[in-house]
C-alpha positions as a printed Julia matrix, in Angstrom:
401×3 Matrix{Float64}:
  -1.26   21.38   16.13
   1.27   21.14   13.29
   1.86   17.77   11.63
   4.59   16.96    9.14
   3.84   13.79    7.16
   6.39   12.13    4.85
   5.58    9.69    2.07
   6.83    8.79   -1.4
   3.63   10.15   -2.98
   1.14   12.87   -2.06
  -2.47   12.11   -2.88
  -1.75    9.45   -5.51
  -1.27    5.72   -5.13
  -2.72    3.86   -2.17
  -0.33    5.25    0.45
  -0.53    8.75   -0.98
  -4.33    8.69   -0.77
  -4.18    7.4     2.81
  -1.8    10.19    3.8
  -4.05   12.76    2.12
  -7.18   11.45    3.85
  -5.46   11.86    7.23
  -4.26   15.38    6.34
  -7.72   16.45    5.24
  -9.31   15.13    8.42
  -6.71   16.87   10.58
  -7.38   20.11    8.72
 -11.07   19.85    9.64
  -9.96   19.69   13.28
  -8.03   22.96   12.75
  -4.64   21.23   12.61
  -2.01   22.24   10.07
  -0.52   19.45    7.98
   2.33   19.48    5.48
   2.67   16.36    3.34
   6.28   16.06    2.22
   6.7    13.76   -0.78
   9.38   12.62   -3.18
   7.86   11.93   -6.56
   4.77   11.73   -8.73
   2.08   14.19   -9.67
  -0.12   15.9    -7.1
  -3.9    15.87   -7.58
  -5.65   19.24   -7.08
  -7.11   18.26   -3.7
  -3.6    17.55   -2.34
  -1.87   20.72   -3.57
  -2.53   22.75   -0.42
  -0.72   20.12    1.7
   2.06   19.0    -0.64
   5.73   19.88   -0.2
   8.02   18.32   -2.81
  11.31   17.06   -1.38
  14.25   17.41   -3.8
  14.1    17.14   -7.56
  14.7    14.74  -10.43
  18.53   14.98  -10.5
  18.78   14.13   -6.81
  16.33   11.26   -7.11
  18.18    9.86  -10.13
  21.47    9.93   -8.22
  19.8     8.31   -5.23
  18.22    5.74   -7.55
  21.64    4.86   -8.96
  22.96    4.3    -5.43
  20.04    1.99   -4.79
  20.35    0.14   -8.06
  24.11   -0.43   -7.95
  24.96   -0.43   -4.22
  21.62   -1.34   -2.6
  21.79    2.18   -1.16
  18.17    3.13   -0.5
  18.26    5.96    2.03
  21.91    6.88    1.48
  21.31    9.65   -1.08
  19.17   12.82   -1.12
  21.48   14.61    1.34
  20.84   18.13    0.01
  17.09   17.52   -0.28
  16.91   16.23    3.28
  18.98   19.12    4.61
  16.52   21.54    3.0
  13.63   19.65    4.53
  15.25   19.88    7.97
  15.78   23.62    7.55
  12.11   23.95    6.64
  11.16   21.98    9.76
  13.31   24.16   12.0
  11.46   27.21   10.72
   7.95   25.67   10.63
   8.37   23.75   13.92
   6.06   20.73   13.6
   4.58   19.34   16.82
   4.59   15.77   15.5
   6.06   13.91   12.51
   4.08   11.16   10.79
   6.22    8.88    8.65
   4.74    6.71    5.92
   6.94    5.1     3.24
  10.58    6.18    3.51
  11.66    4.19    0.46
  11.46    5.73   -2.99
  14.83    7.53   -3.21
  13.73   10.86   -1.79
  15.03   11.04    1.78
  18.36   10.47    3.56
  17.64    8.22    6.53
  20.66    9.06    8.65
  20.1    12.81    8.45
  16.35   12.52    8.95
  16.66   10.38   12.08
  19.46   12.54   13.46
  17.09   15.52   13.21
  14.19   13.57   14.77
  16.35   12.43   17.69
  17.55   15.96   18.39
  14.12   17.57   17.95
  12.54   15.04   20.31
   8.96   15.51   19.1
   6.61   12.49   18.91
   6.96   10.4    15.75
   4.27    8.12   14.33
   5.34    5.64   11.67
   2.74    3.8     9.6
   4.26    0.62    8.2
   2.67    0.09    4.81
   4.97   -2.9     4.2
   7.8    -4.85    5.88
  10.67   -2.77    4.51
  11.49   -0.92    7.79
  12.68   -4.13    9.46
  14.39   -5.92    6.56
  17.71   -5.32    4.86
  16.25   -4.9     1.4
  12.81   -6.19    0.5
   9.33   -4.86    1.17
   7.97   -8.39    1.63
   9.56  -11.79    2.15
   6.68  -14.31    1.98
   7.19  -15.01   -1.72
  10.86  -15.93   -1.13
  10.01  -17.79    2.1
  12.86  -15.92    3.8
  13.14  -15.37    7.55
  16.63  -13.89    7.73
  15.15  -10.54    8.75
  14.38  -12.06   12.17
  18.09  -12.16   13.03
  20.2   -10.51   10.32
  19.77  -10.19    6.57
  22.48  -11.42    4.19
  22.73  -12.77    0.62
  19.28  -11.38   -0.11
  17.27  -13.75   -2.36
  15.17  -10.82   -3.59
  17.77   -8.3    -4.71
  16.0    -7.88   -8.04
  12.63   -7.23   -6.4
  11.55   -3.79   -5.16
  13.6    -1.79   -4.34
  15.47   -3.17   -7.36
  19.22   -3.72   -6.99
  21.37   -5.2    -9.76
  24.71   -4.54   -8.11
  26.26   -5.31   -4.73
  24.18   -6.99   -2.06
  23.92   -4.53    0.81
  21.25   -6.34    2.81
  23.49   -7.1     5.83
  24.75   -3.51    5.96
  21.25   -2.13    5.51
  19.73   -4.36    8.17
  22.33   -3.31   10.73
  21.94    0.36    9.8
  18.15    0.3     9.99
  18.3    -1.47   13.34
  20.54    1.3    14.67
  18.58    4.21   13.17
  15.0     3.02   13.5
  15.34    2.03   17.17
  17.09    5.28   18.11
  13.99    7.42   18.75
  12.66    7.64   22.28
   9.23    8.91   21.25
   8.32    6.59   18.35
   4.96    4.84   17.91
   4.46    2.3    15.13
   1.13    1.75   13.42
   0.33   -1.31   11.31
  -2.72   -1.46    9.02
  -3.53   -5.03   10.07
  -2.94   -7.52   12.89
  -0.83   -9.72   10.6
   1.92   -7.13   10.32
   1.76   -6.29   14.01
   2.46   -9.97   14.72
   5.55   -9.9    12.5
   6.96   -6.96   14.45
   7.34   -9.21   17.48
  10.05  -11.17   15.65
  11.85   -8.11   14.31
  14.31   -5.61   15.77
  11.33   -3.26   16.23
   9.71   -5.58   18.76
  10.28   -3.21   21.7
   8.79   -0.15   19.96
   5.17    0.59   20.98
   2.81   -0.46   18.18
  -0.91   -0.48   17.53
  -3.26   -1.39   14.68
  -5.19    1.21   12.7
  -6.78   -0.42    9.68
  -6.45    1.23    6.29
  -9.51    3.23    5.41
 -11.3     3.41    2.08
 -12.64    6.77    0.94
 -16.31    6.07    0.33
 -16.77    9.42   -1.38
 -14.5     8.09   -4.14
 -15.56    4.44   -4.07
 -19.28    3.67   -3.99
 -21.74    1.69   -6.18
 -22.18    3.33   -9.55
 -24.22    2.63  -12.64
 -22.0     2.28  -15.67
 -22.01    1.06  -19.26
 -18.3     0.25  -19.07
 -18.91   -3.44  -19.86
 -20.72   -2.52  -23.06
 -18.04   -0.01  -24.01
 -15.33   -2.64  -23.57
 -17.33   -5.17  -25.6
 -17.66   -7.73  -22.81
 -20.45  -10.16  -23.72
 -19.94  -12.79  -21.02
 -22.61  -13.21  -18.35
 -20.31  -12.53  -15.41
 -17.29  -10.26  -14.91
 -14.56  -11.22  -12.46
 -12.23   -8.3   -11.74
  -8.62   -8.23  -10.53
  -6.68   -5.0    -9.88
  -3.1    -4.19   -8.9
  -1.01   -1.05   -9.16
   1.73   -3.23  -10.66
   1.34   -6.89  -11.6
   4.57   -8.33  -10.23
   5.06  -12.1    -9.71
   4.21  -11.68   -6.01
   0.81  -10.27   -7.02
  -0.04  -13.57   -8.68
   0.16  -12.64  -12.35
   1.39  -16.12  -13.29
  -1.83  -17.59  -11.86
  -4.18  -15.51  -14.0
  -4.3   -17.81  -17.09
  -5.16  -20.82  -14.91
  -7.78  -18.78  -13.07
  -9.41  -17.68  -16.34
  -9.43  -21.28  -17.59
 -11.08  -22.59  -14.43
 -13.73  -19.85  -14.48
 -15.09  -21.09  -17.79
 -16.81  -19.5   -20.77
 -19.57  -17.67  -18.9
 -17.0   -15.55  -17.06
 -14.7   -12.82  -18.27
 -11.62  -12.13  -16.15
 -10.82   -8.41  -16.37
  -7.35   -7.45  -15.11
  -6.42   -3.8   -14.51
  -2.88   -2.5   -13.97
  -1.03   -4.46  -16.66
   1.7    -3.23  -18.96
   1.24   -3.53  -22.72
   3.84   -6.3   -22.76
   1.96   -8.24  -20.08
  -1.33   -7.83  -21.95
   0.27   -9.24  -25.09
   1.42  -12.34  -23.23
  -1.92  -13.17  -21.61
  -4.5   -15.44  -23.28
  -7.46  -13.87  -25.07
  -9.75  -15.18  -22.34
  -8.39  -12.37  -20.16
  -9.41   -8.76  -20.81
  -6.3    -6.79  -19.94
  -6.3    -3.06  -19.15
  -3.32   -0.84  -18.45
  -2.85    1.15  -15.27
  -5.43    3.77  -14.4
  -4.82    6.49  -11.85
  -8.48    7.54  -11.95
 -10.47    6.51   -8.85
 -13.65    7.31  -10.8
 -12.81    4.79  -13.52
 -11.78    2.18  -10.96
 -15.04    2.66   -9.08
 -16.98    2.04  -12.29
 -15.11   -1.22  -12.86
 -15.55   -2.35   -9.27
 -19.28   -1.61   -9.56
 -19.64   -3.35  -12.92
 -17.92   -6.53  -11.73
 -19.86   -9.43  -10.25
 -16.94  -10.45   -8.09
 -13.48   -9.16   -7.21
 -10.58  -11.6    -6.93
  -7.22  -11.0    -5.29
  -4.63  -13.68   -6.17
  -1.82  -11.89   -4.31
   0.88  -14.11   -2.85
   2.51  -11.38   -0.77
   0.75   -8.34    0.67
  -0.12   -6.27    3.72
  -3.68   -4.87    3.81
  -4.58   -4.32    0.14
  -6.73   -1.31   -0.55
  -8.2    -3.01   -3.62
 -10.2    -5.42   -1.42
 -11.7    -2.51    0.52
 -12.37   -0.47   -2.63
 -14.28   -3.36   -4.19
 -16.39   -3.82   -1.05
 -17.16   -0.09   -0.96
 -18.57   -0.45   -4.48
 -20.82   -3.32   -3.34
 -18.79   -6.12   -4.94
 -17.97   -9.3    -2.98
 -14.33  -10.37   -2.69
 -12.59  -13.73   -3.15
  -9.03  -13.58   -1.85
  -6.09  -15.73   -0.92
  -5.24  -15.96    2.78
  -2.26  -13.66    2.25
  -0.98  -11.17    4.81
  -3.82   -9.05    6.12
  -6.27  -10.02    3.35
  -8.37  -12.3     5.61
  -8.95   -9.33    7.93
 -10.62   -7.34    5.16
 -13.6    -9.65    4.55
 -16.09  -11.74    6.48
 -18.25  -14.65    5.37
 -21.12  -12.32    4.45
 -19.16  -10.24    1.93
 -16.48  -12.58    0.63
 -14.48  -15.77    0.77
 -10.91  -16.49    1.87
  -9.16  -19.5     0.33
  -5.7   -21.03    0.94
  -2.9   -19.03   -0.62
  -1.96  -20.37   -4.05
  -5.06  -22.58   -4.47
  -6.31  -21.33   -7.85
  -9.08  -23.93   -8.09
 -10.5   -22.8    -4.74
 -10.23  -19.15   -5.78
 -12.11  -19.84   -9.04
 -14.79  -21.8    -7.19
 -15.25  -18.99   -4.68
 -15.47  -16.41   -7.48
 -18.12  -18.43   -9.33
 -20.22  -18.74   -6.18
 -19.93  -15.03   -5.36
 -20.79  -13.94   -8.91
 -24.19  -15.59   -8.59
 -24.79  -13.97   -5.21
 -23.73  -10.36   -5.77
 -27.15   -8.78   -5.43
 -27.8   -10.63   -2.2
 -24.43   -9.58   -0.77
 -24.3    -5.89   -1.7
 -25.62   -4.73    1.68
 -23.07   -6.87    3.52
 -20.26   -5.54    1.32
 -21.24   -1.94    2.02
 -21.54   -2.64    5.75
 -18.04   -4.12    5.8
 -16.67   -1.14    3.88
 -18.25    1.19    6.43
 -16.18   -0.52    9.15
 -13.08    0.44    7.14
 -14.2     3.97    6.3
 -11.3     6.35    5.67
 -12.69    8.88    8.12
 -12.7     6.24   10.89
  -9.02    5.6    10.19
  -8.18    9.31    9.98
 -10.04    9.94   13.23
  -8.04    7.17   14.93
  -4.8     8.77   13.74
  -5.9    12.18   14.97
  -6.75   10.68   18.38
  -3.28    9.16   18.43
  -1.74   12.55   17.68
  -3.61   14.09   20.6
  -2.6    11.23   22.87
   1.09   11.65   22.07
   1.22   15.42   22.27
   1.55   17.06   25.7
């Protein structure tokens, strides 16, 4: 069995780690997997699978098309042609798509090849981008235009950032035409919430199933650490919040209020901030810049008494699962698939945007961490990365003749 997977990153970032976990599992079943990617560094464990698509000049040109003309997916012609030539020689049995945004692939040429080749295609939707005209999420803008046809996008400046012409109507029509053109396409969503949204989109007639994101419990597990002492945190309890990028939709504007409501016995530690964001936050918040080290993250998850997720727009955040795998209970807003990640034994779900309720839940969980560790680990086991990878491999076998 030969599997070609495509994603923006290979082995780094949440989607890159998910794609790598699946590739590694497939390899153990004697399948061959190539992980085509567009950007970023490749960790050593991913090198044997990674195939870089294009180079910096092509991505910069593609990025300019996106930024000025809302042209995500219109560039990278040469890079995509080379990928197709590689595929014709390597002859994959199945193609597994992950994120196709990130200025590394030409959508028209890719889907023309997939239609002609006719092999099964699995597409994991890590966000809502495949059925909108621009944005990856629309909750924050309270926009439902994607259900019929996008136009005058209220989130042009959000990812994927566009400062020029609004191409949302054109993009929505184009994606409808391209993404519904494959006869052998199966969609996978990492939570029931996103699967429900598909029913109102132009992808409603494409077969879809749920395979929950999996957390790698060899990377994330309870660890002893002196990281609190090293960072000079004297407060009795540590409440942790983590994001790869603290955008408004991740709830960054709510952090000062959250820290204030937690009180003096609690230190809110926030990881993933820029230096400018750290400078703007009150001193009651311990800000840390982005870390790409799973080992360091696991130490922070383990050292925290509670993990909070104030996200206002999300799919199935890996940070919730990573915290649970480290034995730390989770307080989260009822956003996207977040409620599906916890149960009453390992966390608390509060109404989206209710900071007072989030702070109250965090305070209660901080005092109960030791009693809840077993429940957290049990919940993380249900979301084990190998369970998810096994489910994907079973899907591959089901779709292949």
